[in-house]
Each structure stands twice: as C-alpha cells, then as structure tokens.
LOBADREN-190988 format. One line per field, with one value per residue (C-alpha): y, z, x negated; chain. Coordinates in nm, 3 decimals. Example, Ala and Ser with C-alpha at 12.3 -4.5 7.8 and 13.67 -1.06 7.14 Angstrom:
<atoms>
v c(-0.450, -0.106)
w c(0.780, 0.714)
u c(-1.230, -1.367)
cadena c(A, A)
</atoms>
This chain:
<atoms>
v c(-0.386, -0.671, -0.970, -1.166, -0.892, -1.016, -1.365, -1.360, -1.148, -1.400, -1.657, -1.458, -1.333, -1.621, -1.457, -1.581, -1.600, -1.329, -1.207, -1.024, -1.066, -1.137, -0.960, -1.044, -1.096, -1.395, -1.402, -1.236, -0.974, -1.051, -0.964, -1.268, -1.275, -1.532, -1.741, -1.656, -1.429, -1.165, -0.943, -0.592, -0.417, -0.091, 0.174, 0.505, 0.778, 0.589, 0.622, 0.700, 0.422, 0.274, 0.272, 0.172, 0.129, 0.289, -0.024, -0.016, -0.306, -0.275, -0.094, -0.300, -0.629, -0.463, -0.348, -0.734, -0.894, -0.714, -0.811, -0.497, -0.650, -0.341, -0.014, 0.246, 0.409, 0.774, 1.073, 1.287, 0.989, 1.073, 1.262, 1.511, 1.582, 1.399, 1.425, 1.128, 1.246, 1.012, 1.050, 0.969, 0.681, 0.572, 0.591, 0.427, 0.136, 0.113, 0.178, -0.159, -0.355, -0.291, -0.400, -0.698, -0.808, -0.833, -0.973, -0.660, -0.495, -0.159, 0.018, 0.254, 0.586, 0.783, 1.141, 1.425, 1.433, 1.095, 1.001, 1.298, 1.225, 1.380, 1.167, 1.462, 1.412, 1.269, 1.413, 1.265, 0.956, 0.884, 0.951, 0.704, 0.450, 0.437, 0.452, 0.158, -0.054, 0.061, -0.104, -0.350, -0.648, -0.589, -0.890, -0.628, -0.423, -0.523, -0.256, 0.139, 0.422, 0.627, 0.953, 1.108, 1.195, 1.289, 1.372, 1.615, 1.749, 1.806, 2.034, 1.981, 1.877, 2.223, 2.112, 1.817, 1.604, 1.474, 1.037, 1.120, 1.291, 0.957, 0.763, 0.782, 0.690, 0.393, 0.259, 0.290, 0.134, -0.186, -0.210, -0.185, -0.389, -0.592, -0.797, -0.527, -0.341, 0.059, 0.177, 0.531, 0.676, 0.898, 1.170, 1.134, 1.345, 1.367, 1.040, 0.692, 0.824, 1.069, 0.868, 0.573, 0.711, 0.698, 0.285, 0.237, 0.387, 0.178, -0.148, -0.119, 0.212, 0.306, 0.693, 0.845, 0.913, 1.081, 1.212, 1.247, 1.618, 1.907, 2.027, 1.703, 1.575, 1.866, 1.638, 1.646, 1.989, 1.918, 1.608, 1.553, 1.324, 1.438, 1.118, 0.817, 0.623, 0.828, 0.551, 0.294, 0.620, 0.644, 0.293, 0.185, 0.491, 0.385, -0.008, 0.101, 0.340, 0.022, -0.187, -0.474, -0.405, -0.454, -0.148, -0.041, 0.204, 0.442, 0.533, 0.783, 0.781, 1.229, 1.382, 1.794, 1.871, 1.834, 1.883, 2.246, 2.606, 2.656, 2.313, 2.064, 1.762, 1.459, 1.082, 0.781, 0.625, 0.248, 0.221, 0.457, 0.292, -0.056, 0.023, 0.227, -0.027, -0.318, -0.114, -0.029, -0.381, -0.489, -0.221, -0.352, -0.275, -0.587, -0.345, -0.132, 0.142, 0.363, 0.731, 0.957, 0.726, 0.975, 1.277, 1.598, 1.488, 1.756, 1.823, 1.459, 1.327, 1.356, 1.373, 0.974, 0.946, 1.269, 1.160, 0.791, 0.957, 0.742, 0.760, 0.467, 0.618, 0.527, 0.222, 0.070, 0.203, 0.153, -0.007, -0.284, -0.453, -0.400, -0.572, -0.859, -0.935, -0.929, -1.060, -1.340, -1.519, -1.397, -1.667, -1.402, -1.442, -1.677, -1.528, -1.199, -1.368, -1.530, -1.412, -1.259, -1.513, -1.547, -1.693, -1.523, -1.346, -1.042, -0.782, -0.716, -0.409, -0.138, 0.025, 0.105, -0.213, -0.276, -0.685, -0.894, -1.272, -1.484, -1.861, -2.081, -2.460, -2.542, -2.215, -1.884, -1.548, -1.230, -0.906, -0.669, -0.313, -0.024, 0.339, 0.604, 0.655, 0.458, 0.124, -0.148, -0.510, -0.658, -0.994, -1.205, -1.392, -1.668, -1.885, -2.278, -2.466, -2.682, -2.358, -2.372, -2.121, -1.979, -1.773, -1.397, -1.346, -1.072, -1.056, -1.405, -1.606, -1.437, -1.665, -1.663, -1.899, -2.021, -2.072, -2.141, -1.971, -1.658, -1.468, -1.161, -0.950, -0.606, -0.348, 0.021, 0.306, 0.230, -0.106, -0.433, -0.738, -1.029, -1.395, -1.730, -1.955, -2.379, -2.557)
w c(-2.578, -2.720, -2.752, -2.541, -2.250, -2.265, -2.250, -1.991, -1.775, -1.873, -1.680, -1.411, -1.303, -1.464, -1.703, -1.930, -2.354, -2.502, -2.150, -2.010, -1.671, -1.546, -1.262, -0.996, -0.678, -0.470, -0.228, 0.060, -0.152, -0.194, -0.550, -0.779, -1.024, -1.290, -1.025, -0.736, -0.427, -0.299, -0.029, -0.212, -0.043, -0.237, -0.288, -0.437, -0.555, -0.680, -0.720, -1.085, -1.351, -1.206, -0.894, -0.667, -0.291, -0.087, -0.180, -0.550, -0.548, -0.780, -0.600, -0.710, -0.578, -0.285, -0.237, -0.393, -0.113, 0.163, 0.015, -0.195, -0.499, -0.624, -0.721, -0.846, -1.165, -1.240, -1.443, -1.172, -1.039, -1.320, -1.311, -1.505, -1.487, -1.779, -1.882, -2.081, -2.352, -2.598, -2.345, -2.056, -2.160, -2.263, -1.898, -1.771, -1.989, -1.865, -1.492, -1.579, -1.707, -1.380, -1.203, -1.384, -1.342, -0.999, -1.012, -0.874, -1.028, -1.179, -1.142, -1.399, -1.305, -1.569, -1.370, -1.453, -1.796, -1.878, -1.521, -1.673, -2.013, -2.113, -2.354, -2.635, -2.605, -2.909, -2.854, -2.496, -2.572, -2.846, -2.624, -2.333, -2.560, -2.736, -2.372, -2.285, -2.571, -2.533, -2.191, -2.131, -2.207, -1.997, -1.768, -1.497, -1.544, -1.214, -1.276, -1.337, -1.094, -1.200, -1.046, -0.792, -0.484, -0.659, -0.386, -0.200, -0.507, -0.433, -0.561, -0.901, -0.944, -0.822, -0.658, -0.589, -0.930, -0.976, -1.029, -1.390, -1.418, -1.422, -1.555, -1.925, -1.867, -1.631, -1.897, -2.164, -1.974, -1.923, -2.295, -2.346, -2.113, -1.945, -1.738, -1.515, -1.232, -1.208, -0.878, -0.734, -0.411, -0.177, 0.042, 0.386, 0.374, 0.333, 0.498, 0.326, 0.114, -0.007, -0.085, -0.221, -0.538, -0.681, -0.643, -0.985, -1.185, -0.989, -0.903, -0.571, -0.351, -0.060, 0.103, 0.159, 0.538, 0.647, 1.078, 1.139, 1.087, 1.289, 1.445, 1.484, 1.216, 1.010, 0.686, 0.791, 0.982, 1.047, 1.220, 1.608, 1.590, 1.549, 1.639, 1.403, 1.504, 1.226, 1.032, 1.143, 1.145, 0.772, 0.653, 0.855, 0.668, 0.316, 0.376, 0.423, 0.125, -0.096, -0.080, -0.090, -0.306, -0.203, 0.000, -0.020, 0.235, 0.134, 0.487, 0.517, 0.446, 0.340, 0.217, 0.124, 0.478, 0.574, 0.342, 0.202, 0.287, 0.650, 0.724, 1.003, 0.854, 1.032, 0.946, 1.128, 1.423, 1.352, 1.594, 1.466, 1.056, 1.255, 1.432, 1.144, 0.903, 1.141, 1.216, 0.846, 0.767, 1.138, 0.987, 0.673, 0.377, 0.221, 0.063, 0.206, -0.019, 0.162, -0.010, -0.023, 0.002, -0.289, -0.225, -0.193, -0.287, -0.160, 0.150, 0.281, 0.204, 0.350, 0.198, 0.115, 0.002, -0.203, -0.513, -0.460, -0.502, -0.223, 0.157, 0.242, 0.592, 0.606, 0.434, 0.683, 0.987, 0.939, 0.638, 0.580, 0.967, 0.930, 0.563, 0.733, 0.927, 0.656, 0.363, 0.226, 0.388, 0.703, 0.916, 0.943, 0.583, 0.569, 0.815, 0.592, 0.307, 0.489, 0.549, 0.873, 1.131, 1.238, 1.564, 1.835, 1.951, 2.192, 2.398, 2.728, 2.942, 2.711, 2.453, 2.246, 2.136, 1.782, 1.642, 1.374, 1.381, 1.073, 1.104, 0.883, 0.934, 1.316, 1.363, 1.464, 1.460, 1.621, 1.510, 1.766, 1.840, 2.120, 2.052, 2.229, 2.605, 2.909, 2.927, 3.025, 3.053, 2.785, 2.811, 2.470, 2.486, 2.267, 2.174, 2.104, 2.388, 2.204, 2.203, 2.468, 2.402, 2.125, 2.036, 2.056, 1.701, 1.680, 2.070, 2.094, 2.331, 2.468, 2.484, 2.598, 2.772, 2.705, 2.919, 2.917, 2.573, 2.672, 2.744, 2.893, 2.799, 2.859, 2.570, 2.621, 2.376, 2.042, 2.100, 1.841, 1.960, 1.720, 1.831, 1.671, 1.870, 1.811, 1.852)
u c(-1.106, -1.342, -1.224, -1.475, -1.388, -1.077, -1.129, -1.326, -1.070, -0.818, -1.040, -1.105, -0.761, -0.562, -0.399, -0.111, -0.109, -0.295, -0.411, -0.083, -0.002, 0.365, 0.484, 0.798, 0.908, 1.013, 1.295, 1.096, 1.019, 0.625, 0.452, 0.407, 0.130, 0.154, 0.262, 0.106, 0.219, 0.047, 0.004, -0.100, -0.359, -0.436, -0.674, -0.614, -0.855, -1.112, -1.513, -1.616, -1.531, -1.909, -1.868, -2.134, -2.172, -2.458, -2.640, -2.617, -2.377, -2.062, -1.781, -1.545, -1.672, -1.728, -1.348, -1.224, -1.448, -1.326, -0.958, -0.849, -0.635, -0.489, -0.624, -0.405, -0.572, -0.468, -0.592, -0.694, -0.908, -1.138, -1.440, -1.410, -1.053, -0.861, -0.503, -0.335, -0.565, -0.732, -1.043, -0.842, -0.701, -1.054, -1.161, -0.851, -0.954, -1.254, -1.135, -0.912, -1.185, -1.420, -1.093, -1.045, -1.403, -1.382, -1.006, -0.830, -0.536, -0.435, -0.108, -0.147, -0.024, 0.243, 0.184, 0.361, 0.355, 0.499, 0.715, 0.992, 1.018, 1.384, 1.632, 1.581, 1.154, 1.081, 0.699, 0.654, 0.847, 0.578, 0.320, 0.476, 0.531, 0.181, 0.013, 0.263, 0.155, -0.191, -0.252, 0.079, -0.113, -0.449, -0.507, -0.577, -0.254, -0.021, 0.226, 0.305, 0.303, 0.593, 0.744, 0.558, 0.750, 1.026, 1.351, 1.101, 0.905, 0.530, 0.294, 0.300, 0.659, 0.764, 1.091, 1.300, 1.398, 1.720, 1.719, 1.829, 1.463, 1.329, 1.592, 1.415, 1.100, 1.218, 1.407, 1.144, 0.868, 1.138, 1.195, 0.842, 0.718, 0.952, 0.680, 0.572, 0.726, 0.767, 0.658, 0.826, 0.660, 0.861, 0.723, 0.850, 1.144, 1.499, 1.742, 1.788, 2.097, 1.867, 1.637, 1.874, 1.998, 1.634, 1.668, 1.811, 1.524, 1.220, 1.124, 0.916, 0.939, 0.761, 0.655, 0.310, 0.260, -0.058, 0.003, -0.354, -0.430, -0.429, -0.183, -0.013, 0.235, 0.182, 0.255, 0.627, 0.654, 1.032, 1.022, 1.053, 0.806, 0.480, 0.284, 0.118, 0.373, 0.624, 0.499, 0.752, 1.024, 0.928, 0.899, 1.246, 1.393, 1.311, 1.342, 1.718, 1.711, 1.548, 1.841, 1.676, 1.362, 1.034, 0.871, 0.467, 0.371, 0.093, -0.151, -0.389, -0.752, -0.756, -0.506, -0.496, -0.385, -0.739, -0.983, -1.004, -1.027, -0.863, -0.862, -1.004, -1.099, -0.992, -0.993, -0.756, -1.024, -0.968, -0.710, -0.526, -0.536, -0.464, -0.167, -0.061, -0.085, 0.084, 0.386, 0.428, 0.420, 0.655, 0.883, 0.971, 0.622, 0.556, 0.227, -0.007, -0.163, -0.516, -0.488, -0.782, -1.116, -1.249, -0.989, -1.148, -1.435, -1.691, -1.469, -1.436, -1.744, -2.086, -2.435, -2.455, -2.146, -2.088, -2.287, -2.092, -1.780, -1.603, -1.593, -1.797, -1.872, -1.490, -1.467, -1.757, -1.656, -1.275, -1.118, -1.310, -1.269, -0.918, -0.894, -1.067, -0.746, -0.471, -0.640, -0.616, -0.898, -0.758, -0.563, -0.280, -0.205, 0.006, 0.240, 0.294, 0.420, 0.683, 1.023, 1.139, 1.226, 1.565, 1.486, 1.692, 1.334, 1.350, 1.132, 1.204, 0.987, 0.993, 1.189, 0.929, 0.750, 0.849, 0.764, 0.872, 0.867, 0.752, 0.719, 0.464, 0.484, 0.477, 0.312, 0.527, 0.395, 0.468, 0.327, 0.402, 0.303, 0.414, 0.473, 0.312, 0.398, 0.353, 0.144, 0.359, 0.451, 0.647, 0.796, 0.911, 1.224, 1.366, 1.109, 1.169, 1.157, 0.844, 0.663, 0.405, 0.125, -0.103, -0.369, -0.361, -0.545, -0.806, -0.845, -1.022, -1.071, -0.700, -0.437, -0.091, 0.105, 0.458, 0.712, 1.093, 1.049, 0.931, 0.587, 0.460, 0.161, 0.056, 0.046, -0.095, -0.002, -0.020, -0.138, -0.093, -0.124, -0.102, 0.017, 0.008, 0.170, 0.221, 0.534)
cadena c(A, A, A, A, A, A, A, A, A, A, A, A, A, A, A, A, A, A, A, A, A, A, A, A, A, A, A, A, A, A, A, A, A, A, A, A, A, A, A, A, A, A, A, A, A, A, A, A, A, A, A, A, A, A, A, A, A, A, A, A, A, A, A, A, A, A, A, A, A, A, A, A, A, A, A, A, A, A, A, A, A, A, A, A, A, A, A, A, A, A, A, A, A, A, A, A, A, A, A, A, A, A, A, A, A, A, A, A, A, A, A, A, A, A, A, A, A, A, A, A, A, A, A, A, A, A, A, A, A, A, A, A, A, A, A, A, A, A, A, A, A, A, A, A, A, A, A, A, A, A, A, A, A, A, A, A, A, A, A, A, A, A, A, A, A, A, A, A, A, A, A, A, A, A, A, A, A, A, A, A, A, A, A, A, A, A, A, A, A, A, A, A, A, A, A, A, A, A, A, A, A, A, A, A, A, A, A, A, A, A, A, A, A, A, A, A, A, A, A, A, A, A, A, A, A, A, A, A, A, A, A, A, A, A, A, A, A, A, A, A, A, A, A, A, A, A, A, A, A, A, A, A, A, A, A, A, A, A, A, A, A, A, A, A, A, A, A, A, A, A, A, A, A, A, A, A, A, A, A, A, A, A, A, A, A, A, A, A, A, A, A, A, A, A, A, A, A, A, A, A, A, A, A, A, A, A, A, A, A, A, A, A, A, A, A, A, A, A, A, A, A, A, A, A, A, A, A, A, A, A, A, A, A, A, A, A, A, A, A, A, A, A, A, A, A, A, A, A, A, A, A, A, A, A, A, A, A, A, A, A, A, A, A, A, A, A, A, A, A, A, A, A, A, A, A, A, A, A, A, A, A, A, A, A, A, A, A, A, A, A, A, A, A, A, A, A, A, A, A, A, A, A, A, A, A, A, A, A, A, A, A, A, A, A, A, A, A, A, A, A, A, A, A)
</atoms>
C-alpha cells in the first residue's frame, strides 16, 4: 500500500502509530478499536472491490452512511474466485483500502487453507505468517475470521473438526498480531458444551442461523423449532458456550438453501429481519453480521442488481431501514453498548416474551420481543418508582405510561417493541 494512502486512512479512522489498529473488548463485551467502543454491524459476501450502488455511488460509502462498520473479506467474495494466492492477496488488500476509505473495518477470512494449519506443516505456517504480516498493520483491519463452523463441519471442511485443529492457527495469529481478535463462528448444531470446547482458540464466537426458506427451518433440520425464533434459541446456546467471550450472530440475507437448482428463492421480510436482529441482541449478541448480499449472484440478484454484484433491492427494502434503528446515530445506540441492567424487571402475561434492560444515564431502555403464538398483553414490573413513562422507539407517536413501577402493552407474534423510559 502506498504511503500517502496509508496516511489518508489513518486520518479517516483514527489509527495508532504506523497505521495499525488495536482491538480490545470492554467489560460489557463491546468491541473497542483504538479506544472507541463499537457495536459491530457487518455485511458478508461483498460487492466487487470497486462496488457501486444502482445510482453509481460507492457501495462502501453507502454501507457506512447506513451504519455498517464491519465487512468480511474472503477469497470467495472475489469475482474471479481467487484463493490466497498472490492475486487473491492483492485483491484482499484492495478491499481493505476501499473499506478504510469509507471508515469500515474488515475482518479478514483465513479460509480453510489457513484456518486449520497443522503443527508440523511448515509450508502452511509460512504462508499464514506472510498473510498476517501483510495485513496486520493495515489501518482498516478489525480482526481475523478463523475456522468456519468447525463443530459441525460444513460442505467445505467435510466433517467435524476437533478443537485441536484450530489451535496452531490461533497461536500463530496472536504471536504475530496481538492487536486483533480471531473470530470463529459455528453452525447451529450441538449443545453449549459441544461448542464450548473451541473457546480456548477464539476471541469472538457466534453462529450462522438462516431460518427463512422452504420448508421452514431447513437450515437446522433436527431442531424442533422451525420458526425464525430459532435465532434466539441458538444465540442463548452460543452465549452459554462462550463462557463470557463476545458473541456476534450472523443473520440471513440469502444462503445456499434458498439459492440454486431445485431451491425456492426466499428472503426475510423487514419484520422478520427486524425480529431476528433484536432477538439476537436481547439474547446476548454484541454484534450482528448479515450474510449473503452477494450470495449465489445469478440466483439471488435481479436484473438491475446482477451487474452490480450486490442485492441492492434487499438493502433498500430491508437492511438500510433496519440499520437506521441500531446504528451509531440512532437513539437506541447508547443502550446497545450498555451492560445488562440489574433492575429486577419481570414480564408477565406471556411465557414467550424475551427482553433485556439497559440503563444509560437517567434513561432505562427495554428491548422486548415476542415469539410466535397468540397476541397477548404483557405487563413489565419492577421499574423504579421514579419512572413515569416514555417513548416506544420507532413507533412514534406511541408512548407508555408507567405507574407503580409497571406498564402494560400488546405484543403480536414476532413483534418487537423498544421502550425508552425516563426516571
């Protein structure tokens, strides 16, 4: 990367000396980059490196303006499908340059080739070292994407991989680059205990959960819950498995189960994507990643979007308005960075309502959602006596009145309410 380019990026995203970012986590498990806490909002399977929107603007600037602050860079995102050969590395560097110019951080995918390096494979270790050293000081690097779904073993890894299979890569990455985390995502399979054994070899974990398709729930055929609320099921499982480490959940735009021969194409609606996002956050996610915007290309993109290599139709209809509710300019954002409150709030009236309480200064935020089932009235109890009411965010002009530390509201199936209450 040219010197003037690096300096420009350092100015844009506030990198430390030599352009390298330093990533850590605060007590609430928020990602902290060079001293600033972030709620990661990521997209995966990207447009081409010089990506454009339908109106000819930069794809990366469009993403950033909407609130995207992370993007996964992977060999299979490259339009001519490079692996980590010299040309693939060059294209990866161009992706980081483009992301950095838009104030977005990249999490670089190591891929099957480098995520499962064996202790005695000197050739692969040398290749991993060269890659780490090439990108570790890039001012747009936010982390490393390690093994992909090792507990299950996906179509690429051909069977479950033991925790020891990712140990060498994890150790080498941190030996060479102590400033960036290793992110290992799992498939929605197994128990918390099954997934917990991988914890020594990751810094962030999460799950890929794609419940929208025909038939419903085909992504997890053996799981009894076939509805989109399975996102909450699996978030709770991986949070338990993480033993206190951060969890980022990967949610559906499109995936192989809805794209390709013999498959019926289907995308989440706005209410579905909104429910899945909030349920993941309520159940413990400290970041979200939306997978499949460019997935399958020919199968998932309409005539307008296909030449652009990204599902801008889904972006305009679903993701962009959704991110307006959770990005750093939203009224909810401070609560997303807050720790879970210790207030003794309880919900009565329906057994399938999930919620979390966050306190920000004199405000109390309750994020609540209801799973599938019957519409119900739900009463929240246990609020301080000083609370008299507040707004229902994103449902203006609706408000709630609090008396004697409680209030009641209606919840329909798969409905979300976000309450911002004042003391």
